[in-house]
C-alpha positions, 0 to 999 in steps of 0.5 A: 496491506491486504485484508487478511493481514489487517484482520490477523493483526487486529485480532492479535492486538485485541487479544493483547489489549483485552483478551485476558479479560473478555477472551475471544470477544476481544479477538473478534472485535479487534479483527473487525475494527481493523478493517474500519479504515478501509471503509474508504473503498466501498465509499469510493465506489459510490464516488466518481473516479476523480473524487475517489482518487484522493479519498482512498487512504485519505481521511479514514487513514488519518490520525485525527480520524482514528483518535476521534473514532476510538472513544465512540466505538469504545463506548459502543462496545462497552454498552454491548458487552457491559456484563464483561466488566470493561469500561469504555476507556478500556475498549477505547484503548483497544480500538485506538491501538487496532486502528493505529496498527492499520495506519502503521502497516499501510504507511510501509507500502508504496501507495501511502496514507494521508496520515496528517489530514486535514492539517497536511495532505502529504502522503506517508509512504515508506515503500518498503513492503508490498501491499501483499507480502506472505512473509509478513502475514505468515507469523500472524497466520500461524499464531492468531488462529491458534488462540482458539485452542487455548482457554479464553483466559490462558496466559499462553494466548497472550504469549502466542499473540506477542510472538505473532506481532513481534515476528511480523513487526521484526520483518517490517523493520527488516524491510526498511533496512533492506530498502536502504541497502537496495537503494544504494545498489540502484544508485551504484547501477545508475552511476555505472550506466552514466544516468544522472538522475534528479530523484529515485523511487525504489519499491519491492515488487508484488508478493515479495521483498526480494525483487525490487523496482527502481525508477530514476527521474531525468529531464525528459522522463524516467529510467526503470530498472530491477534488482533481485537480492540474488543478482550478482551485482547492481542492475545493468539494464534500464528501460527509458520512459519519456514523460511527454509532459507536453500532452498534459500541458492544456489540462495541468491546472485542472484540480483533478490533474493536480490530484493525479500529480500529487497521488503519483508523486510526479512519477507519470507518463502521458500517452495518446492511444486510439484518440484518448489521452492517458495518464500513467502512474509510473511508480507501479509501471506494468506488471512484468516490465522486465519481460516486455509486458505490453499490458496497460500500466497498473494505474492508468487514467483517461483524461476526459476533456471538458465539453464546454468552457464551464465544464471541469476536466474529468478522469476515468480509471482504466482497469487492468485486464486479467488473463489466466494463462498469460498471468500464470506464465508471467508469475513463473517469470517472476519466480525465475527473476526472483532467483536472479535469472533475467 
């Protein structure tokens, strides 16, 4: 999830865990600790693209990491705030709950987290909520900053924090139920279109839980469709993407290519463009596919062939260009599509 959501949720949990005893200090440290798992982002910037690929949302988003880190940070906070009368056990519990909350809400996104590293590298991705969803953040945004208007040891602060956490958590649970319903709608649409698929990946589009994208795998590639909660019926139009696995065949056994296949969960398309070999993660596709968006896919990687027989295959992550006027126009198109307008 986005940084603001993590900050607010961490602050709320800090209040609930220790707010009655240490006041705003618990809220501040809860918010700060909530960002610790995302240390993988700046560290990843120092790595090559190949190494950063699996490090992102990897070990720092694992149960083992947060469980080992919690008592260390708890001991440190107890030392810093020894005059507050809270032992390292109390601080450790707060830290663990905050770190765990980070993992939980990230697991609801489509990118997924490697929750069980180092015992398993399987990515847990419930894919029921966008990485930025204002409706999830809003209850926390309305309640956590309001804590400053109450005395530090007031019972109303904890009540307010409970309201924020309860409402945001209820919305999170709703997205799971909503995804189940939307998946059945996509299954109906695919059946009516005569598309026999091997598997189906469904996720909400960015900033909302109304417009969803479904990608169905078939023998030669994928069919992609969209469905808004406000549409009259199941999706009728699906766009076909050819996999072009033959282009990847010479490099398929390379470790970095295996990492790409794992991260993309096998939903990919190969392409040749200006003499370069591109690997596209089709779970995310293009920003506005339903209006013929011709920009690169959200996650695209250039496969770099080895210079010599002893050199490894490498990759380069291609950035997605931002164009102000064009993106504002496509944002308006998103709003119209949310309302069920093609």
